[in-house]
C-alpha positions as CSV (number, residue, x, y, z in Angstrom):
1,X,-24.5,-21.8,-82.5
2,X,-22.9,-25.0,-80.9
3,X,-20.6,-23.0,-78.7
4,X,-23.6,-20.8,-77.3
5,X,-25.4,-24.2,-76.5
6,X,-22.4,-25.5,-74.7
7,X,-21.7,-22.3,-72.8
8,X,-25.6,-22.1,-71.8
9,X,-25.4,-26.0,-70.9
10,X,-22.4,-25.4,-68.6
11,X,-23.8,-22.2,-67.0
12,X,-27.0,-24.2,-66.2
13,X,-24.7,-27.0,-64.6
14,X,-22.8,-24.4,-62.5
15,X,-26.2,-22.7,-61.3
16,X,-27.5,-26.1,-60.5
17,X,-24.3,-26.7,-58.5
18,X,-24.5,-23.5,-56.6
19,X,-28.2,-24.0,-55.8
20,X,-27.6,-27.3,-54.4
21,X,-24.7,-26.1,-52.3
22,X,-27.0,-23.2,-50.9
23,X,-29.9,-25.6,-50.4
24,X,-27.9,-27.7,-48.0
25,X,-27.1,-24.6,-45.9
26,X,-29.8,-25.1,-43.2
27,X,-28.3,-23.2,-40.3
28,X,-30.1,-19.9,-39.9
29,X,-30.5,-17.8,-36.7
30,X,-32.0,-14.3,-35.9
31,X,-29.0,-13.6,-33.6
32,X,-26.0,-14.5,-35.9
33,X,-25.3,-16.8,-38.7
34,X,-23.1,-17.2,-41.9
35,X,-20.6,-19.4,-43.5
36,X,-17.0,-19.6,-44.2
37,X,-14.6,-21.5,-46.6
38,X,-11.8,-23.6,-45.6
39,X,-8.5,-24.7,-47.4
40,X,-5.9,-26.9,-45.5
41,X,-2.2,-27.4,-46.6
42,X,-3.1,-31.1,-47.2
43,X,-5.6,-30.1,-49.9
44,X,-8.9,-30.3,-48.0
45,X,-11.4,-27.6,-48.9
46,X,-15.1,-26.9,-48.4
47,X,-17.5,-24.8,-46.5
48,X,-18.5,-24.3,-42.7
49,X,-21.9,-23.2,-42.0
50,X,-22.5,-21.7,-38.6
51,X,-25.3,-20.1,-36.5
52,X,-25.4,-18.8,-33.0
53,X,-28.8,-18.9,-31.0
54,X,-29.3,-16.9,-28.1
55,X,-32.6,-18.7,-27.5
56,X,-32.8,-22.5,-27.0
57,X,-36.3,-22.5,-28.1
58,X,-35.3,-20.7,-31.4
59,X,-32.8,-23.6,-32.0
60,X,-35.5,-26.1,-31.3
61,X,-37.9,-24.2,-33.5
62,X,-35.6,-23.9,-36.7
63,X,-33.9,-27.3,-36.4
64,X,-36.3,-29.4,-34.5
65,X,-33.6,-30.5,-32.1
66,X,-32.8,-30.4,-28.4
67,X,-29.6,-28.5,-27.7
68,X,-27.0,-30.4,-25.5
69,X,-26.2,-28.8,-21.9
70,X,-28.1,-26.2,-20.3
71,X,-26.5,-22.9,-21.7
72,X,-28.4,-20.1,-22.9
73,X,-26.4,-19.7,-26.1
74,X,-26.3,-22.5,-28.6
75,X,-23.6,-22.8,-31.3
76,X,-24.2,-25.0,-34.2
77,X,-21.8,-25.8,-37.1
78,X,-21.9,-27.9,-40.2
79,X,-19.0,-29.0,-42.4
80,X,-19.2,-29.5,-46.1
81,X,-16.2,-31.5,-47.6
82,X,-16.0,-30.4,-51.2
83,X,-12.6,-32.1,-52.1
84,X,-12.9,-34.7,-54.9
85,X,-9.4,-36.3,-54.9
86,X,-8.0,-35.7,-51.4
87,X,-8.2,-37.7,-48.1
88,X,-11.4,-37.8,-46.1
89,X,-12.0,-35.2,-43.4
90,X,-11.7,-36.5,-40.0
91,X,-11.2,-33.9,-37.1
92,X,-12.9,-30.5,-36.7
93,X,-12.3,-28.2,-33.7
94,X,-13.5,-24.8,-32.6
95,X,-10.8,-22.8,-30.8
96,X,-10.9,-19.9,-28.6
97,X,-13.7,-20.9,-26.0
98,X,-11.5,-19.8,-23.0
99,X,-13.4,-17.6,-20.8
100,X,-16.7,-18.8,-22.2
101,X,-17.4,-22.3,-20.5
102,X,-19.1,-24.7,-22.5
103,X,-21.5,-27.0,-20.6
104,X,-22.7,-29.3,-23.4
105,X,-21.3,-30.8,-26.7
106,X,-23.3,-32.9,-29.3
107,X,-23.8,-34.1,-32.9
108,X,-27.3,-34.1,-34.0
109,X,-28.9,-35.5,-37.1
110,X,-29.4,-32.9,-39.9
111,X,-32.0,-35.1,-41.6
112,X,-30.5,-34.6,-45.0
113,X,-27.9,-37.5,-45.1
114,X,-25.2,-36.1,-43.1
115,X,-22.3,-38.0,-41.4
116,X,-22.4,-38.3,-37.5
117,X,-19.3,-37.7,-35.5
118,X,-17.7,-40.8,-33.9
119,X,-16.6,-38.7,-31.0
120,X,-16.9,-35.3,-29.5
121,X,-15.6,-33.6,-26.4
122,X,-14.5,-30.2,-25.2
123,X,-11.6,-28.8,-23.1
124,X,-11.0,-25.3,-21.6
125,X,-10.0,-24.0,-24.9
126,X,-11.7,-25.9,-27.7
127,X,-14.8,-28.0,-28.8
128,X,-13.6,-31.2,-30.9
129,X,-15.5,-33.5,-33.1
130,X,-13.8,-36.4,-34.7
131,X,-15.0,-38.3,-37.7
132,X,-13.2,-41.6,-37.6
133,X,-13.7,-44.5,-35.1
134,X,-11.7,-47.7,-34.5
135,X,-13.5,-49.2,-37.7
136,X,-12.8,-46.5,-40.1
137,X,-16.5,-45.6,-40.5
138,X,-18.0,-42.1,-40.1
139,X,-15.4,-40.3,-42.0
140,X,-16.4,-37.2,-44.2
141,X,-15.5,-38.3,-47.6
142,X,-15.5,-36.1,-50.8
143,X,-18.9,-34.6,-51.3
144,X,-20.1,-35.4,-47.9
145,X,-21.2,-33.1,-45.0
146,X,-21.7,-33.4,-41.4
147,X,-24.6,-33.5,-39.0
148,X,-25.1,-30.5,-36.9
149,X,-22.2,-30.1,-34.5
150,X,-23.4,-28.2,-31.4
151,X,-22.0,-26.5,-28.2
152,X,-23.9,-25.0,-25.4
153,X,-22.8,-22.2,-23.2
154,X,-24.1,-19.3,-21.1
155,X,-21.7,-16.9,-22.7
156,X,-22.0,-15.1,-25.9
157,X,-18.6,-15.0,-27.5
158,X,-16.8,-14.6,-30.6
159,X,-14.9,-17.6,-32.2
160,X,-12.5,-16.8,-34.8
161,X,-10.4,-19.9,-35.3
162,X,-10.9,-23.6,-36.0
163,X,-8.8,-26.6,-36.8
164,X,-9.5,-29.2,-39.6
165,X,-7.5,-32.5,-40.2
166,X,-7.5,-35.2,-42.9
167,X,-7.9,-38.9,-41.8
168,X,-4.5,-40.3,-40.8
169,X,-3.4,-36.8,-39.6
170,X,-5.1,-36.6,-36.1
171,X,-3.3,-34.5,-33.6
172,X,-1.0,-36.5,-31.4
173,X,-2.1,-36.0,-27.5
174,X,0.5,-34.5,-25.3
175,X,0.7,-36.1,-22.1
176,X,0.2,-34.1,-18.9
177,X,3.1,-33.0,-16.7
178,X,2.0,-35.3,-13.9
179,X,1.8,-38.4,-16.1
180,X,5.4,-37.7,-17.6
181,X,6.8,-37.4,-14.1
182,X,5.1,-40.8,-13.2
183,X,6.5,-42.5,-16.3
184,X,9.9,-41.0,-15.4
185,X,9.8,-42.6,-11.8
186,X,8.6,-46.0,-13.3
187,X,11.6,-46.0,-15.6
188,X,14.0,-45.2,-12.8
189,X,12.5,-47.9,-10.5
190,X,12.7,-50.5,-13.3
191,X,16.4,-49.8,-14.0
192,X,17.2,-49.8,-10.2
193,X,15.5,-53.2,-10.0
194,X,17.4,-54.7,-12.9
195,X,20.7,-53.6,-11.3
196,X,19.9,-55.2,-8.1
197,X,19.2,-58.4,-9.8
198,X,22.2,-58.4,-12.0
199,X,24.3,-57.8,-8.7
């Protein structure tokens, strides 16, 4: 009898946990929505909810928020960090936006205790949100989730890849070729100046 009670108790706990996770999934759209699970080599794991709105008014109606930029299509993401013993999550990027110019990016309050990003920007190929500022605040620790991470574009495109990194494992920025050339010229001029002085 005790075994049956224990099984029933743990079943209720599991059901409650699943219900709580589903209750947090607030991104819905009549155009396209869903969720995916992520696992990184460093041990981070969790869920990403996403929704694509082909009408800015629908995004406002569903979430009560104004989308950034002026694009007709609004892409919204929300990250849930489920790890319990691994590093905090500090970087999230949506890849593959080439050919689908993004004209706005933002991070908007989900009204349920989420974490705001400390920085967001987009390039020709990706939209990036960082969750670590100079004071180490705003990181997604275990059991936390992000605010809505939002992109705006005039193009309805399919995004198939993303990048997630743990705190302390941010990507190293690669200098542009022009910057490398300038640094090289500066180094050569410094060496020449020192040789003239020693002569």
